[in-house]
C-alpha positions in Angstrom: -1.8 4.9 15.5 0.1 7.5 13.1 -1.3 7.8 9.8 0.5 9.0 6.7 -1.1 9.8 3.2 0.8 8.9 0.0 0.3 9.4 -3.6 2.0 10.3 -7.0 5.5 9.0 -7.5 7.9 8.2 -4.8 11.4 7.3 -5.6 13.1 4.9 -3.1 11.8 2.5 -0.2 8.6 3.8 1.9 9.1 2.6 5.6 6.5 4.0 8.2 5.5 2.8 11.8 1.8 3.4 11.4 -1.0 3.3 8.8 0.0 4.5 5.2 -3.2 5.5 3.5 -3.2 5.7 -0.3 -5.5 7.9 -2.5 -5.3 8.1 -6.1 -2.6 6.5 -8.1 0.7 5.9 -6.3 3.9 4.6 -7.7 6.8 3.6 -5.3 10.3 2.7 -7.0 11.6 0.6 -4.0 9.7 -1.4 -1.4 6.9 -0.6 1.2 7.0 -1.7 4.7 4.3 -0.2 7.1 2.1 -1.5 10.1 -1.0 -1.1 8.1 -1.6 -0.3 4.3 -4.9 1.2 3.4 -6.1 1.9 -0.2 -9.0 4.0 -0.5 -11.8 3.9 -3.4 -10.2 4.8 -6.5 -6.7 4.3 -5.3 -4.1 2.1 -7.0 -0.6 1.2 -5.5 2.4 -0.2 -7.2 6.0 -1.0 -5.8 8.9 -1.9 -7.5 10.0 -4.2 -4.5 8.1 -6.0 -1.8 4.9 -4.7 0.0 4.9 -6.0 3.7 2.3 -4.7 6.2 0.8 -6.4 9.2 -2.6 -5.4 8.1 -4.2 -4.5 4.7 -7.8 -2.5 4.0 -8.8 -2.1 0.8 -12.0 -0.3 -0.4 -11.5 -0.2 -4.2 -8.5 0.1 -6.3 -5.5 -2.4 -7.0 -2.1 -3.4 -5.6 0.8 -4.8 -7.2 4.4 -5.2 -6.6 7.4 -6.4 -8.6 8.4 -8.5 -5.5 6.4 -10.4 -2.8 3.1 -9.1 -1.3 2.9 -10.0 2.4 -0.1 -9.3 4.9 -0.7 -10.8 8.3 -4.4 -10.1 7.7 -6.5 -8.2 4.9 -10.0 -6.8 4.4 -11.0 -6.4 0.9 -13.9 -4.6 -0.6 -14.5 -4.7 -4.2 -11.0 -4.8 -5.3 -8.5 -7.2 -6.8 -5.0 -8.2 -5.6 
């Protein structure tokens, strides 16, 4: 599976066919669509639109969206949704 690391401020939508890994603070003004979303310890992600991923793995941090949050499955370790 392809992997891509994101952080900081991102204008527009993020679409990726693989695993998006979030380190630190990440703010996306649009929607996030990916195969798998992983938020590492200390990471926080916010999207202005929907967040959609087949899988979600989190080891700390928060996830929030201005739209819907949809996952087929998720594994959560010490975080809040």
